C-alpha positions as CSV (number, residue, x, y, z in Angstrom):
1,X,-6.6,-8.0,2.3
2,X,-3.7,-5.4,1.6
3,X,-1.3,-8.4,2.1
4,X,-2.6,-10.0,-0.8
5,X,-3.1,-6.4,-3.2
6,X,0.8,-6.1,-2.4
7,X,1.5,-9.8,-3.4
8,X,0.1,-8.3,-6.6
9,X,2.2,-5.3,-7.6
10,X,5.2,-5.5,-9.7
11,X,8.7,-3.7,-8.8
12,X,8.3,-1.4,-11.3
13,X,5.2,-0.3,-10.4
14,X,6.4,1.6,-6.9
15,X,10.0,2.4,-8.1
16,X,11.0,5.9,-6.9
17,X,9.1,8.4,-4.8
18,X,5.9,8.6,-6.7
19,X,5.5,5.1,-7.2
20,X,5.6,4.4,-3.6
21,X,3.7,7.1,-3.0
22,X,1.0,6.0,-5.3
23,X,1.6,2.3,-3.3
24,X,0.8,4.4,0.5
25,X,-2.2,5.9,-1.3
26,X,-4.2,2.9,-2.1
27,X,-2.9,0.8,0.9
28,X,-4.4,3.8,3.0
29,X,-7.9,3.9,0.4
30,X,-8.3,0.4,0.7
31,X,-8.0,-0.1,4.2
32,X,-10.3,2.9,5.4
33,X,-12.6,0.5,2.8
34,X,-12.1,-2.4,4.5
35,X,-12.3,-0.7,8.4
36,X,-15.3,1.2,7.7
37,X,-13.6,4.1,7.7
38,X,-11.8,3.6,11.0
39,X,-8.1,3.7,9.4
40,X,-7.1,6.6,8.8
41,X,-3.3,5.6,7.5
42,X,-1.4,2.6,6.8
43,X,2.2,2.6,8.8
44,X,5.1,1.0,6.2
45,X,8.1,0.3,8.6
46,X,9.7,-1.2,6.3
47,X,9.4,-2.9,2.8
48,X,12.0,-6.2,1.4
49,X,11.6,-6.7,-2.5
50,X,12.7,-9.9,-3.9
């Protein structure tokens, strides 16, 4: 579900620090919902954009 969500994001949506923060918040929220609250935070180690 997270990868499918990330694939729908356009570059202009995540440009800059605030764009990344919004993406991170969305990923954290989706992970928490899908895991029934077991996941608190998603760790993004690398991000490659084409």
